[in-house]
N, C-alpha and C positions, 0 to 999 in steps of 0.2 A: 780313732787311730792316731791322730796327731798327739793327743795327751799321752797315749801309751808309749809312743816313740820318745817323747820328752823324758818320761820316767826311766825307760831302759837305757837311753843314751846319756842321761843326766849325771851319771857319776856314782861314786861310792856312797853307800848308805850304811848307817850304823845304828844299832840299838845299844845304848851305853857304849861299851868298847868293842862289842862283837859286830863284825861285818855281816851285812845281809846280802845274800846272793839271790837276785831276782831273775826269774825266767818266765817266759810266756807260759800260760796255762795250756796243758794239752789234754785232749779228751781221754777219758778213762784213767786219769792220773790217780795213782794209789801211793801215798807216802810210805806205806809199810813195805812196798816192793820196789820203790824207786831206787835205782842204783846210780849214784853220782860217779862219773868217771873223770870229769874235769871240774875244776873250781877256779874262780878268779881270786887272785891274791895280790895284795899290795906289798911291794918290796921297797925297803929303804936301802939305797946304795950309799953307804958311809964312805968317807974319804975319797970320793970320786972327784978328781980335779974339775973345777968349773969349766975348763976348756972342753971337757967331754959332755957337757950338758946340752948338747945339740940334739934335736929330735931324732935324727937318723942314727946317731951313736946310741942313744937310749933305747931306740927301737931294736937295734942290732943286739944289744945286751939282753933285752927282754926275749927276743927270739932264740937266743942261746940258752936261756934258762927255761923257756917254755914257749908259749905263743903270745907275742906282744898284744896288748889291748890298748893302753893309753898311758899318757903322762899326766901326773896329778896337776891340778891347777896351781897348787903351791909351788911346784917345781918350775912351771912355766913362767910364773911372775917373780921367782927368786925369793920367795918368802923365807925359806930355810936355806942356810948356806952350808950346813954341815952334812947334808945328805940330799940326794935326789930320790923322788918316789915315782915308781912305775907300777902299772898293773899288768899282770900276765895271767893267762890261763895255764894252770898247772895240771898235768896228767896225774891223777890220784892213783 
């Protein structure tokens, strides 16, 4: 269970440039009939002044666009200065 939690909470995963959406397995899962209603997406917020790069401000922006999930590690450490990156759940 500890390893499972590390994987699901560990952050964004990609295969080449395509994002992978990981969810816990559910009994009787059928990929042909599974209907995705929400999906996590990463959003780059270009031209956002760095004074707004506070966790609460980014969370509020995320909740305005969808349902806030998290702030990227790159944004937290200031790796990129031209945009901030947040993850939200978007209603499809």
